[in-house]
N, C-alpha and C positions, 0 to 999 in steps of 0.2 A: 611445362617451364623449361627454357633452355639453361643448361649451363654451360658456362665458358670458363674453360683452365685457364687464365691469363697471366702471362709472366711480365711483369713491369719491363720498360723499354723494348719492346719485342716486336716482332710482326703480327701478334696476333690484335694487335691497337687496330689493324686494318677489320677485323672482324666483329670488333665492338661498333666501329663505324657504320658498318654495312646492317648491322642488327638497329642500330638507332636510325638509320633511312629508311628501315622496313617497316619500325614501329613493333616491333617483334619482342614482347616482354623476355626479360632473361633476368638471370644473376651471376655474379662472378664470383669465382673461387680463385682469389689472390696468391702469386707466387713472387717472390722477390730475390733477386740475383744478389749472389755472395760480392760483399763490397769489396773483397780482395780481388778475386779470380772473374768476377763479372758473370761467372756462369749459373748456368739454373740449380736451384734446390734440387737436391737427392728425392724429396718429397713427390716433385713433379712425376717420377716415373709411375709412383701409384695412380696416376690418371692416363699414362702411356708409357709402354717397357722402352722408349727410347728418349724419356724424360725432355721431350718437346712441347712446345706451345706454338700456337694453338691448339686445344682439342675441345671439342663439343660433345656434349652429351643432350638429347632431345628424346625423354622418356627413358627407355632401357636401350637406344641406339648411340653409339658412340664414333665419333668419326674427328680423324686427324689430317693433318694437310691442308694447309691453305686456300689452294686452288680447289680443291674437293670439297671443303667448308664453304666457300662462297656459292660455288655451283650447286649446292645442294640445298642451301637457305633460300636462295633466289627463287629455283624451281619449285622448292616447297612454301613458301611462305612470299614470292613477289606478286604474286596474283598479276603477272605479266610485267611487272617494273622490273628496271636495271638488269632488263636481258633482251636482246633482238629478236624479232619473230625470227622462225626459220626462213634462210636464204644464205646470200652471202657476208652480209652485216654479222648474221649468228656465228658462221665459220671463222671470220675475223676475231671475234670477241673470243671464241674460243681458244685462237690461236694466242692474243694476249693472256687469257688464265694460264695457259701451260710456260708462256715466254717469262713471265715474271719469276718464276721459282725455277724454270729448265734451264733457260742461258743467261737473263739479264742480272741474278744474285748471284752468280759464280764469281767473277772477277773480284766483286766486291768483299766476298767471302776469304777467296785465297788472299785476296791484301790484306784482311782483317788478322787469320792464321798467321802469314809470314812475316807481319810486321811484329812480332814476338822474336822472330829469328835474329833481329840485328841486321849486321852487316852480311851476316850467311843468305840472307834474302836478296841481295842484290843481283845476282844473277836474273831470278826471275819478275823482278820488278817492273822493267820497262814492258813487257810483255803482259803482264797484268793489268798494269794503267791502260796499255794498248787497246786492251779488252774493253776495260770499264768505259772509255772514252768512245769505243765502236758501238756498245749497247744502248748508250745515254743517247750518243748522235741518233741512232736510229730510231729511237724512242722519239726524241724532239722533232726528227722530221717527219716521223707518220703524223705527230699530233698536229705539226704545221701550226697555223693559226686559228685551231678550233678549240673550244672551250673542252672538249672531251673527246677520247680516243675512237668511239665506234658510232658514227651516224652522228657525231657532235650532241651526243646525249648520255648525260650520267649513266653508268652501266660497271657490272662487275670487273669488267674490262679495268675502269678507272680505281676500283677499290683495290685489285691487287695490284697494279701497277703505282699506286700510290706510295708505298715504301721504296720503291726504286728512285722514284723522285726525289723523297724527302734525304735518300743518301747523297745523292746526285749534288744537289744544293747544300747540304751541309759539307760536302766535302769540297765546294768551291766551285764545282763545275755549273753554277746557275749564272756566273758570269759568260760562259763561253756559252750557255742554251739559255736564253734569257725568258723562253716560252716555257721551259719546264720551271721558273724561279715562278712565274706568274701563274702556272698551273697548280703549284703547290699552294701560292697563295687562296685560288680560288677555291681550293676543296677544304683547305683547312679552315677557312672563313664560313663552311657552312654550319648550321645549328647542328643538324647529326653528328658530324665530327669533332665539333666542340664538347658536344655531350658525352661522347663516346672517351674523350680526353679526360674530360672532368670524373668520370667513373674509374678508369683505368689507372688513370697516373699520369705522370709527366713524361713525355715522348722525350727525353733527354738529346739535345743538340738537332731536333728534327722539327720541332715548331719556330714558324716563322713569327717573329715581333712585329714586323708592317708589310 
């Protein structure tokens, strides 16, 4: 039985969605953010020294990092689902798995951290906003008119990029990139996504109502 160390309102929600898509049995160990600081609780460091989520345990094997977890679960339990076969599409798929946490998330994290600086963040803000728009613009362009990112078939690439799409729409970028708004509606309407949300808890500000 897989155990997922799940922090509320976090990127680990993607892993719950993936497990539901794969119909893999799992149990959740819940962790709750501090209501004042919004930080993860210190006991999450018992699961991983960095105190970050998600972390999964599969028997005596423990794994952190969303991209590595998505790759492991799909290869181990996917049975050929949610991952393109060897070839060009597979390489593009891997690019998205790395892009989500390697490039796309960075300006959003910088924006979150520097927002706590007040006026002192002003010199950095335009560059951060420019980079966030560039990442989201690239994402929207590559998606184009397709339903899904790689081969127009749901894959781990969509699982990984879902959080970026949700952030972008939550921050009002959906008006500039309407295909991403539709994309978020599409995956959030899936039964597996809804099941993951029900088990993981409310994903504040990221759940579309219509």
